[in-house]
NUSEGU-372659 format. One record per atom (N, C-alpha, C, O): residue number from 0; chain; atom name; y, z, x. Coordinates in steps of 0.1 Angstrom, whole numbers, plus 5000, padded with zeros to 4 digits. Each point is the difference from the previous one (the first is absolute). Example, Ala and Ser with C-alpha at 12.3 -4.5 7.8 and 13.67 -1.06 7.14 Angstrom:
<recs>
- 0, A, N, 4943, 5078, 5132 $
- 0, A, CA, 5012, 5000, 4991 $
- 0, A, C, 5012, 5000, 5009 $
- 0, A, O, 5000, 5007, 5010 $
- 1, A, N, 5011, 4986, 4986 $
- 1, A, CA, 5011, 5000, 5009 $
- 1, A, C, 5011, 5008, 4992 $
- 1, A, O, 5011, 5001, 5005 $
</recs>
This chain:
<recs>
- 0, A, N, 5122, 5053, 4974 $
- 0, A, CA, 4986, 4997, 5000 $
- 0, A, C, 4997, 4988, 4991 $
- 0, A, O, 4996, 5001, 4989 $
- 1, A, N, 5005, 4986, 5017 $
- 1, A, CA, 4999, 4989, 4991 $
- 1, A, C, 4985, 4998, 4995 $
- 1, A, O, 4991, 5000, 5008 $
- 2, A, N, 5008, 4999, 4979 $
- 2, A, CA, 4987, 4997, 4994 $
- 2, A, C, 4999, 4985, 4999 $
- 2, A, O, 5009, 4993, 4995 $
- 3, A, N, 4980, 5002, 5011 $
- 3, A, CA, 4997, 4985, 5000 $
- 3, A, C, 4994, 4996, 4986 $
- 3, A, O, 5004, 4990, 4994 $
- 4, A, N, 4986, 5017, 5002 $
- 4, A, CA, 4993, 4998, 4987 $
- 4, A, C, 4991, 5011, 4997 $
- 4, A, O, 4997, 5009, 5008 $
- 5, A, N, 4998, 4990, 4979 $
- 5, A, CA, 4990, 5009, 4995 $
- 5, A, C, 4988, 4992, 4996 $
- 5, A, O, 5002, 4989, 4994 $
- 6, A, N, 4986, 5017, 5007 $
- 6, A, CA, 4988, 4993, 4996 $
- 6, A, C, 4989, 5010, 4997 $
- 6, A, O, 4997, 5008, 5008 $
- 7, A, N, 4998, 4992, 4980 $
- 7, A, CA, 4989, 5009, 4995 $
- 7, A, C, 5004, 5015, 5003 $
- 7, A, O, 4991, 5008, 5003 $
- 8, A, N, 5021, 4995, 4995 $
- 8, A, CA, 5004, 5014, 5002 $
- 8, A, C, 5004, 5004, 5014 $
- 8, A, O, 5004, 5011, 5003 $
- 9, A, N, 4994, 4979, 5007 $
- 9, A, CA, 5004, 5003, 5014 $
- 9, A, C, 5014, 4995, 5002 $
- 9, A, O, 5004, 4990, 4995 $
- 10, A, N, 5003, 5017, 5013 $
- 10, A, CA, 5014, 4997, 5004 $
- 10, A, C, 5000, 4995, 5014 $
- 10, A, O, 4995, 5007, 5009 $
- 11, A, N, 5010, 4981, 4994 $
- 11, A, CA, 5000, 4994, 5013 $
- 11, A, C, 5015, 5000, 5005 $
- 11, A, O, 5008, 4995, 4993 $
- 12, A, N, 4994, 5011, 5018 $
- 12, A, CA, 5014, 5003, 5004 $
- 12, A, C, 5001, 5001, 5015 $
- 12, A, O, 4990, 5001, 5007 $
- 13, A, N, 5022, 4999, 4998 $
- 13, A, CA, 5003, 5004, 5014 $
- 13, A, C, 5012, 5009, 5000 $
- 13, A, O, 5007, 5001, 4991 $
- 14, A, N, 4995, 5006, 5020 $
- 14, A, CA, 5011, 5009, 5002 $
- 14, A, C, 5011, 4993, 5006 $
- 14, A, O, 4998, 4991, 5008 $
- 15, A, N, 5014, 5012, 4988 $
- 15, A, CA, 5012, 4994, 5006 $
- 15, A, C, 5002, 5003, 5015 $
- 15, A, O, 5005, 4992, 5008 $
- 16, A, N, 4990, 5020, 4996 $
- 16, A, CA, 5000, 5003, 5014 $
- 16, A, C, 4986, 5000, 5005 $
- 16, A, O, 4992, 5009, 4999 $
- 17, A, N, 5004, 4979, 5007 $
- 17, A, CA, 4987, 4998, 5005 $
- 17, A, C, 4999, 5002, 5015 $
- 17, A, O, 4993, 4992, 5007 $
- 18, A, N, 5014, 5018, 4998 $
- 18, A, CA, 4999, 5003, 5015 $
- 18, A, C, 5011, 4993, 5008 $
- 18, A, O, 5006, 4991, 4995 $
- 19, A, N, 4995, 5014, 5017 $
- 19, A, CA, 5010, 4994, 5009 $
- 19, A, C, 4993, 5000, 5014 $
- 19, A, O, 4999, 5011, 5006 $
- 20, A, N, 4996, 4978, 4999 $
- 20, A, CA, 5002, 4987, 4994 $
- 20, A, C, 4991, 4999, 4987 $
- 20, A, O, 4990, 5007, 4999 $
- 21, A, N, 5014, 4984, 4992 $
- 21, A, CA, 4993, 4998, 4988 $
- 21, A, C, 4985, 4996, 5002 $
- 21, A, O, 4997, 4992, 5009 $
- 22, A, N, 4994, 5014, 4984 $
- 22, A, CA, 4986, 4997, 5000 $
- 22, A, C, 4998, 4986, 4996 $
- 22, A, O, 5008, 4994, 4992 $
- 23, A, N, 4980, 5000, 5012 $
- 23, A, CA, 4997, 4986, 4995 $
- 23, A, C, 4998, 5000, 4985 $
- 23, A, O, 4999, 5010, 4994 $
- 24, A, N, 5001, 4978, 5001 $
- 24, A, CA, 4998, 4997, 4985 $
- 24, A, C, 4988, 5008, 4995 $
- 24, A, O, 4989, 4999, 5005 $
- 25, A, N, 5014, 5009, 4984 $
- 25, A, CA, 4990, 5008, 4994 $
- 25, A, C, 5004, 5003, 4986 $
- 25, A, O, 5012, 4998, 4996 $
- 26, A, N, 4979, 5008, 4996 $
- 26, A, CA, 5003, 5004, 4986 $
- 26, A, C, 4993, 5013, 4998 $
- 26, A, O, 4989, 5003, 5005 $
- 27, A, N, 5018, 5006, 4987 $
- 27, A, CA, 4994, 5013, 4996 $
- 27, A, C, 4995, 4998, 4986 $
- 27, A, O, 5006, 4993, 4992 $
- 28, A, N, 4983, 5014, 5004 $
- 28, A, CA, 4995, 4999, 4987 $
- 28, A, C, 4997, 5014, 4995 $
- 28, A, O, 4994, 5008, 5008 $
- 29, A, N, 5011, 4996, 4980 $
- 29, A, CA, 4997, 5013, 4995 $
- 29, A, C, 4996, 4999, 4985 $
- 29, A, O, 5004, 4992, 4993 $
- 30, A, N, 4988, 5018, 5004 $
- 30, A, CA, 4996, 5003, 4986 $
- 30, A, C, 4997, 5014, 4999 $
- 30, A, O, 4992, 5006, 5007 $
- 31, A, N, 5015, 5001, 4983 $
- 31, A, CA, 4999, 5014, 4999 $
- 31, A, C, 5004, 5007, 5013 $
- 31, A, O, 5010, 4998, 5005 $
- 32, A, N, 4981, 5010, 5001 $
- 32, A, CA, 5003, 5007, 5012 $
- 32, A, C, 4993, 4993, 5012 $
- 32, A, O, 4998, 5007, 5011 $
- 33, A, N, 4997, 4981, 4988 $
- 33, A, CA, 4993, 4993, 5010 $
- 33, A, C, 5009, 4989, 5006 $
- 33, A, O, 5008, 4994, 4993 $
- 34, A, N, 4990, 5004, 5020 $
- 34, A, CA, 5008, 4989, 5007 $
- 34, A, C, 4993, 4994, 5011 $
- 34, A, O, 4991, 5006, 5007 $
- 35, A, N, 5012, 4981, 4995 $
- 35, A, CA, 4994, 4993, 5012 $
- 35, A, C, 5011, 4991, 5005 $
- 35, A, O, 5010, 4997, 4993 $
- 36, A, N, 4988, 4998, 5019 $
- 36, A, CA, 5010, 4991, 5007 $
- 36, A, C, 4991, 4989, 5005 $
- 36, A, O, 4990, 5002, 5007 $
- 37, A, N, 5015, 4985, 4991 $
- 37, A, CA, 4993, 4989, 5005 $
- 37, A, C, 5009, 4991, 5009 $
- 37, A, O, 5012, 4997, 4996 $
- 38, A, N, 4983, 5000, 5016 $
- 38, A, CA, 5007, 4990, 5008 $
- 38, A, C, 4998, 4987, 4994 $
- 38, A, O, 4989, 4997, 4994 $
- 39, A, N, 5020, 4994, 5007 $
- 39, A, CA, 4998, 4986, 4994 $
- 39, A, C, 4999, 4989, 5011 $
- 39, A, O, 4996, 4989, 4997 $
- 40, A, N, 5007, 5015, 5015 $
- 40, A, CA, 4999, 4990, 5011 $
- 40, A, C, 4993, 5007, 5012 $
- 40, A, O, 5003, 5011, 5002 $
- 41, A, N, 4989, 4982, 5005 $
- 41, A, CA, 4997, 4986, 4998 $
- 41, A, C, 4990, 4997, 4988 $
- 41, A, O, 4999, 4989, 4995 $
- 42, A, N, 4995, 5021, 5001 $
- 42, A, CA, 4991, 4999, 4988 $
- 42, A, C, 5002, 5013, 4992 $
- 42, A, O, 5003, 5011, 5005 $
- 43, A, N, 4994, 4989, 4982 $
- 43, A, CA, 5001, 5012, 4991 $
- 43, A, C, 4989, 5010, 5005 $
- 43, A, O, 4989, 4996, 5001 $
- 44, A, N, 5016, 5016, 5002 $
- 44, A, CA, 4990, 5010, 5004 $
- 44, A, C, 5006, 5014, 4997 $
- 44, A, O, 5012, 5002, 4998 $
- 45, A, N, 4980, 5008, 5000 $
- 45, A, CA, 5004, 5013, 4997 $
- 45, A, C, 5006, 5007, 5012 $
- 45, A, O, 4993, 5001, 5011 $
- 46, A, N, 5019, 5004, 4988 $
- 46, A, CA, 5006, 5008, 5011 $
- 46, A, C, 4997, 5014, 4998 $
- 46, A, O, 4997, 5007, 5010 $
- 47, A, N, 5003, 4998, 4978 $
- 47, A, CA, 4995, 5014, 4997 $
- 47, A, C, 4997, 5001, 4985 $
- 47, A, O, 5005, 4992, 4992 $
- 48, A, N, 4987, 5018, 5006 $
- 48, A, CA, 4996, 5002, 4986 $
- 48, A, C, 5000, 5015, 4997 $
- 48, A, O, 4994, 5008, 5008 $
- 49, A, N, 5012, 4996, 4982 $
- 49, A, CA, 5000, 5014, 4996 $
- 49, A, C, 4995, 5002, 4986 $
- 49, A, O, 5007, 5003, 4990 $
- 50, A, N, 4979, 4995, 5009 $
- 50, A, CA, 4994, 5004, 4987 $
- 50, A, C, 4993, 4989, 4992 $
- 50, A, O, 4992, 5003, 4992 $
- 51, A, N, 5011, 4984, 5011 $
- 51, A, CA, 4993, 4989, 4992 $
- 51, A, C, 4986, 4999, 5005 $
- 51, A, O, 4997, 5001, 5012 $
- 52, A, N, 4994, 4996, 4979 $
- 52, A, CA, 4986, 4997, 5004 $
- 52, A, C, 4998, 4986, 5005 $
- 52, A, O, 5009, 4992, 4999 $
- 53, A, N, 4980, 5005, 5007 $
- 53, A, CA, 4997, 4987, 5006 $
- 53, A, C, 5002, 4989, 4990 $
- 53, A, O, 5005, 4989, 5004 $
- 54, A, N, 4990, 5012, 4984 $
- 54, A, CA, 5001, 4989, 4990 $
- 54, A, C, 5015, 4997, 4997 $
- 54, A, O, 5004, 4989, 4999 $
- 55, A, N, 5004, 5022, 4999 $
- 55, A, CA, 5014, 4998, 4997 $
- 55, A, C, 5007, 4993, 5012 $
- 55, A, O, 5008, 4992, 4998 $
- 56, A, N, 4989, 5012, 5014 $
- 56, A, CA, 5006, 4994, 5012 $
- 56, A, C, 4997, 4985, 5000 $
- 56, A, O, 5008, 4992, 5004 $
- 57, A, N, 4979, 5004, 4993 $
- 57, A, CA, 4997, 4986, 5000 $
- 57, A, C, 5008, 4993, 4989 $
- 57, A, O, 5005, 4989, 5002 $
- 58, A, N, 4996, 5017, 4986 $
- 58, A, CA, 5009, 4994, 4990 $
- 58, A, C, 5014, 4999, 5004 $
- 58, A, O, 5006, 4989, 4998 $
- 59, A, N, 4999, 5021, 5008 $
- 59, A, CA, 5014, 4999, 5005 $
- 59, A, C, 5002, 4990, 5011 $
- 59, A, O, 5010, 4993, 5001 $
- 60, A, N, 4980, 5006, 5008 $
- 60, A, CA, 5000, 4989, 5010 $
- 60, A, C, 5002, 4987, 4994 $
- 60, A, O, 5008, 4992, 5004 $
- 61, A, N, 4984, 5005, 4985 $
- 61, A, CA, 5001, 4987, 4993 $
- 61, A, C, 5013, 4998, 4994 $
- 61, A, O, 5005, 4989, 5000 $
- 62, A, N, 5001, 5022, 4993 $
- 62, A, CA, 5013, 4998, 4994 $
- 62, A, C, 5010, 4997, 5011 $
- 62, A, O, 5009, 4992, 4997 $
- 63, A, N, 4991, 5015, 5014 $
- 63, A, CA, 5009, 4997, 5011 $
- 63, A, C, 4999, 4986, 5005 $
- 63, A, O, 5010, 4993, 5003 $
- 64, A, N, 4977, 5002, 4999 $
- 64, A, CA, 4998, 4986, 5004 $
- 64, A, C, 5006, 4991, 4990 $
- 64, A, O, 5007, 4990, 5004 $
- 65, A, N, 4991, 5012, 4984 $
- 65, A, CA, 5005, 4991, 4989 $
- 65, A, C, 5015, 5000, 4999 $
- 65, A, O, 5006, 4990, 4996 $
- 66, A, N, 5000, 5021, 5008 $
- 66, A, CA, 5015, 5001, 4999 $
- 66, A, C, 5007, 5001, 5014 $
- 66, A, O, 5012, 5004, 5000 $
- 67, A, N, 4981, 4991, 5010 $
- 67, A, CA, 5006, 5001, 5014 $
- 67, A, C, 5014, 4993, 5000 $
- 67, A, O, 5009, 5005, 5006 $
- 68, A, N, 4992, 4983, 4989 $
- 68, A, CA, 5012, 4993, 5000 $
- 68, A, C, 5011, 5007, 4993 $
- 68, A, O, 5011, 5001, 5005 $
- 69, A, N, 4986, 5005, 4983 $
- 69, A, CA, 5010, 5007, 4992 $
- 69, A, C, 5005, 5013, 5008 $
- 69, A, O, 5012, 5003, 5000 $
- 70, A, N, 4978, 5004, 5006 $
- 70, A, CA, 5004, 5012, 5008 $
- 70, A, C, 5009, 4996, 5012 $
- 70, A, O, 5010, 5006, 5003 $
- 71, A, N, 4986, 4983, 5004 $
- 71, A, CA, 5007, 4996, 5012 $
- 71, A, C, 5014, 4996, 4996 $
- 71, A, O, 5010, 5003, 5007 $
- 72, A, N, 4992, 4989, 4982 $
- 72, A, CA, 5013, 4996, 4995 $
- 72, A, C, 5009, 5012, 4997 $
- 72, A, O, 5011, 5001, 5004 $
- 73, A, N, 4983, 5009, 4989 $
- 73, A, CA, 5008, 5013, 4997 $
- 73, A, C, 5004, 5007, 5013 $
- 73, A, O, 5011, 5005, 5001 $
- 74, A, N, 4980, 4996, 5008 $
- 74, A, CA, 5002, 5007, 5013 $
- 74, A, C, 5012, 4993, 5007 $
- 74, A, O, 5010, 5006, 5004 $
- 75, A, N, 4989, 4980, 4997 $
- 75, A, CA, 5011, 4993, 5007 $
- 75, A, C, 5013, 5001, 4993 $
- 75, A, O, 5010, 5001, 5006 $
- 76, A, N, 4990, 4998, 4981 $
- 76, A, CA, 5012, 5002, 4992 $
- 76, A, C, 5007, 5013, 5002 $
- 76, A, O, 5012, 5001, 5000 $
- 77, A, N, 4980, 5009, 5002 $
- 77, A, CA, 5005, 5014, 5002 $
- 77, A, C, 5005, 5003, 5014 $
- 77, A, O, 5010, 5005, 5002 $
- 78, A, N, 4982, 4990, 5008 $
- 78, A, CA, 5002, 5004, 5014 $
- 78, A, C, 5008, 4990, 5008 $
- 78, A, O, 5006, 5003, 5010 $
- 79, A, N, 4993, 4984, 4986 $
- 79, A, CA, 5006, 4990, 5008 $
- 79, A, C, 5013, 4995, 4994 $
- 79, A, O, 5007, 4991, 5006 $
</recs>
């Protein structure tokens, strides 16, 4: 489960087995027992949310936007 980075107590990661065929580029975010998944293409959007409130999701959306290149690079290095 490669961890891409941490920010403000949130862990941003993806699973080594992301489906067969592999799902499109995305990132999982967790903190404590809460988790969300964000698609990164064609635009950053919430794929699912398990417990984060709307304000936190907006914050996470911004963090993912700001780190999209970093996440994409880590994804490609791991899967390609």
